[in-house]
N, C-alpha and C positions, 0 to 999 in steps of 0.2 A: 824152591828146592824141587829137583827134578822128580817126575812121577816114579821113576826107578828106585829113588832113595825112599819114597813112601812105601813101595812094596817091600824093600829090605825091612822097613820098620814094621810092617804088618806081619811078616814072618816071624821077627823078634818078639812081637807082642803075643802071638799066639803058641809060641814055644813053650813047653814045660819046664826047660832048662836050658843050658848052654847048646848053642847050634853052631855047627862048623862052617867057615866060609865056603868050603867045597859044597856043603848040602843048600846054602842059599844060592850059590852059583849056578848049580845044576836047575834048582826049581825056576829060577828067572832066566835061565840060559845067557848068563852074562859071565865074563871072567872075574876071577877071585880078585884081580887087582882092582875091577870095577867095584865089586862088594866092599873092599877096603875103604874106597874113595868115598862111597855113599855112607858108610859108617862115619868117616870123619865128618861128612856134611851134616848127618844127624847130631853128631857131638857139637858142631858149631851152633846148632838151632837149640841146643840146651838140654838133649837127651843124654843120660849117663848110661854108657854102654861099656862094660867090661869085656876084656879079651885076654886069652891065653891060648899059646899054641897047641896045647894038649886038648883044651875043651872047646875052644871057639868062641864066640860072642854071646853075650847076655845082655838084655835090656835091664838096668837096675832101678832107673828113674825115668818118668817121662818128663817132657820139657814144662816148664812153667810159664812159657810164653804163650801168647794168645794166637797160637798157630791155627790156621784154618782146618788143618787136617784134624786138630784136637777138638774143635768147636763142631765140625760136621759129624763127628761120631756121637755127639749128643743133640744135634738140631733135629727138630720135629717141626719145620714149618714147609709151607707150600712154595713160597717164592722169595721170602724175605731172608738174606743170606745165603742162598744157594750159589750166588757167585760172591766171592771175596777178594779183595786186595789187601795184601798184607806188607806193612813197611815197618822196619826197626825203627825209623826216627824220620818226621818231617815237620815242615814248619806247621802245617796243621791239616787235617784230613779233609776238612771242608775245602781247602785251597785245591787238594788232589781231586776232590769231586768235581769243582768247576773246570779243571783242565780236562777231565774224563768227558764232561758234558759238552764242552766246547770242540771236542775233537770227534766225538763217536756218536752213535745212535743211542739216544737215551732211552728209547722202546726197550731195546735189548738189554739195557743196564738197570731197568726197574727192579729194585730189590737188592741191588748191589751194595755190600758192606765194606766200607774202606776202614781198615783197622791199623793203629799206629801203636807201638810199644811206647812211645814218648813222642810229644810234640814240642818244638823249639819256639814256636812264634804263633801260637793259637790266640784268637781273639774272641772274646765273649760278647755278651749283650752289651750296647752302648759303647763298644770298642775298648773294653777292658781286657788287660791281659788275662789269659785262661792258664793257669798254671798246670802243667801235665808232665809230671815226671813218670819215670817207668813203675810199673805195678798197679796202674789205674787202667780204666777202660775209656779208651778215646777213639770213638767211631763217627762216621758220617754214613748215613743210609741214604742212597740214591732213589729217588721216586718219581714216576710219571703218573701223577694222580689222576683217577677219574672221579674228581670231587669239585662241585662247584667252586669258583674262585672265591666267593664271600664265604666259604666254610673252610678254606685252606689252613687258616690259622689253627683249626681244630687238630690239625696233624700233631702240632706242639703238645696239645692237652691230651692226645692219645699217647704220645711219647712220655709224657709226665707220669701218666697212670700206668704205663706198662713199667717204668722204673721203680715207682714205689711199690706196685705189686710184686714185682720180681725179688726185690730187696725183702718184702715181707714173706714171701713163700720160701725163698731160698734160706734165709737167715734168722727169721722169726723176729725182724727188728720192725719197729713202729714207723716206717718211713711215712711221711706226709709231703704234701705238695704246697709250696709257698708260691703265691702268685708273683711273677706271671710264669716263671720256668724254672724254678729250684726245687730240689727234693731236699729236705730236712730230716734228720734223725735228733729228736729232742730239739734243742735250740741251735744246733750247728748244721751247716750245709754239708751235704755229701755229694750232691750231684746238680749239674745244670744241663739245660737244652737250649740250642739255637736253631732256628728255622730261617733258611735263606731260599729264595724263589726266584726264578726267571720267568716272567710272564709279560704279555701284551694284551691290554684291554681285558677280555674275558677269558683269554686262553692263556693256560698254565704250561710252559715248556718243561720244567722239571723243577722239583723239590729238594732240597739238601737239608736233611735233619741230622743236627750234630749231637751227640751225647758224651758228656764227661763225666767219669764216676771215679771217685776215690775209693780204691778197692784195698789193694795190698800196699797202701802208703803208709808208713809209721810217721808220727806226728812229728818227729824230728826233721822230716824232709820239708815241712811247711815253715814259711817264715815266721818269726815269733810274733809278729803282728797279726798273723792269721790264725794261731793256734787256739785262741778262744772263740773263733767263728766257724771253723771247719772240724769235720771229723771224717774217719775212713771206716770202711766197713771191717778191717782188720782190728782197728781200735775198738770197735763196739762190741766185736765178738771175742777178742782176745787172741786171736791166731790168724795166721794167713789162710785164705779160702781158695778155692778152685774157680779161677776165672774163666775158664772155658765154660764149664758148668753154668756159671751164673749167666755168661753172656748168650748162651743157647736157650736158656729160660726167658731172658730180656727180649730176644728177637721174636719168640713165639708169643710172648704177652703182647708186643708190639703189632705183630701181625694181627692177632685177634682183634685188637682195637682199631687198627687201620681198615680192616675190611667191615668193621660196623660203620665206620664213616663212608666208605663206597658203597654200603648198603642203605645210606641215609638215615642211619640211627643216631641222630645228633643228641636227641634228648637223653638216650642212654648214656652218651659219653660225658654229658654236662651232668648228669646226676652222679656219675661214678667219681667224676673229678671234684665235685662238692663233697662227696663222702669222705675223700682224702685229703680235702683242703685243711691247712693250719692257719688260713689267713681269714676266712669269714668267720663272723661273730667275735672278731678281736678288734681293738682299737689299733689303729695304724696312722703312720704319717706317709704321706705320698709327696714324692718330689718329681716334678716334670721338668722339662727344659725351661719352661716359662713361670712355674710357680711351685709353692709348697703348701700343704695344708693338712690338717689332721681330721680324723673321724672315724667312724665305726665302719668296717667292711661287712656289708650286708648281703651281697649276693654278686653272680656273674651272670651277664645277660647272653643271649644267643649268640654274639659275636665275640664273647670272650672277655668283654671289657668288665672291669670290676666296678660296682656300685658302692658309692662311700656316702653314708649319711654324715655331713659334716656338722661341726660344733654348734652351727646356727640352725641345724635342722633340713638344711637343704640338701638334695641328692646331687652327686656329683659322679658322672661317668668317666673312668680312666682307662683310656686304651693302651696307654704305654707309659712307663716311668718306674722310678724305684719305690719299694713298698716296705717301709720299716715297721715292725710290729712294736707297739708300746705296751708296758704293763698297765 
C-alpha cells in the first residue's frame, strides 16, 4: 500500500469522530479524489471505513490482516522485523526468502520478516506438506548470523523457545516444545519451525527460519484426519485473537534469544529449551530413515541431538528423525 494511504489511515485513527475528505486533503496536500482512492485502498486491505457526504470518513474497524503497519505499531525490536515483506498469498515464505537472498544483499536483509496471509505450497520437515490457510501466522525470518557454524542449529532452538514463550505470555496457555521443532499445547501441535541455510565450509551465507502457527484457524478448516492431532490458539482460548500483537511479541522474544546466541550464551538457551520440553523424561519411539526404536528421552546434548536410553540400556544419540511420545 502506498505511504500516502498509510498517512490517511493515521489521520483516521487519531480523529475523535468523522473527518471530512477536505480536511484530510488539506493536511496531506493531496486532492480529494486522491483521498477517496486511498480510502478504497484501505478498504481492500480489510479496514472498515464509513463515509457520508455530510460528516466525512470514520474508521470503524481496523484490519484483521497481518499488515506490517499494524505490527510495527506494537513492535519493540532492534532489528528483527524492522523490515517486512507482506504477501496475500505465496507458495511459501521460505521460497520468497531464497529468491530475495539470491538476488540481493543479505547483509542489508538481516532481520527481514516475510509474511504471508496464506501459503499454497509450503513444505515442512522431511518434505511434508505444511497446511497454511488464512488466519495463521506464516513467516520466514532472513538472518545473516554471527554464530559459529557448529551452533547454527541453535537458531531453531531459540525460535522454538520464542514461540512457546510468546504463546504463554500472550494467552496464558501452557505451550511446550516437542523435539525437534514442534510446539504443542496439551497433546496437540499448534506450531512448527524449519531452518534452512546456505553455507560453504565454515562460512554461513544466510539462514532462513520459517515458523507456522495455527492462530485464528477454526478446527473445521483442518482435514478430519488431523483434527485429533492439531489445535489452534483461537480454539484453545475460545475466540479470535489479535495476530499483530502476538507476532510483535513473538519477534521480540526471538530477538532476545537470538542475541543470546550471538553472545555465546549457548548454555542459557539449552537450559531454557529443556525447561520447556515435553519430550524429555518421557518414553518415545524414534523413526529415522534407517531404523526405528523405543526408549526414554533423557537429555539433549550441546549440538541439539536427543539422547535416548534404549530398552536394552544403551544410549543412542539422535540427530534427525521423527519422535513419537508413548504412554
